[in-house]
N, C-alpha and C positions, 0 to 999 in steps of 0.2 A: 129590542132595547128601547126604552122610553127616553126621549130627550126632554129636558126641562127648560122652560123659558128662563131668561135672565131677569126680565122685567114683566110685571103683571099690571093690569089696569084695575081700577076699583071695582068694575063690574065682574071681572074674572075672580077677584078675591072674594066678593060676595057669593058667587056661585060655588067656588071651591070650598068655602067654610060654612056655607048656608047661614050667613048672618044678614041682618037687615041693613038698610042704608043708614039708619040712625046709629046703629052700633059701629058701622064702618067709620062714619064721621067722627064719632067720639074717640075711637082708637087712633084715627089719623091726627086728631088734635093733640093727643098725648105724645104720639111718636114724632110729630113735627117739631116739638120742642126738644125731644131727646136726641134726634138726629139732625139738628139745626145746621151744624157745620159740615155735614156729609151729604152733599147733593147727589152723590152716586147711589146712595141707598134709598132715599125718599125725596122725590122732587115733583113739582107740578109744572107741566108744560102744556100750553094752549088749553087751559081749563081741564086737563086730564092728569090724574096722578100716575106716576111711575113708581112702582113699589118693587124693590129688589127681592129676589127669592130668599136671601139670607135672613130677612126680617119678617117673613110670612108667619112664623109661629106666634107673633104678637097678635095676630088676628083670629087665632083659634078661639072657639067658645070657652068662656071661663067656667061654666058649669056644664055638667053632663045631663042631658035630658033622660028622664027615666024611661025605660022601654015599655 
């Protein structure tokens, strides 16, 4: 049985969804405003982002790459 982490770092999200650092920064900027009053979902501690697993779908690629 696979256990899922509660919080992910920005590097883990980039590896999980195969997105670039620039894409990650852009999405974090949008989500930072959206979840401004909810530090349990998205917060920055010691220069590292903590991203809750319930909002990970926002980091999925917007377009599908052709095979």
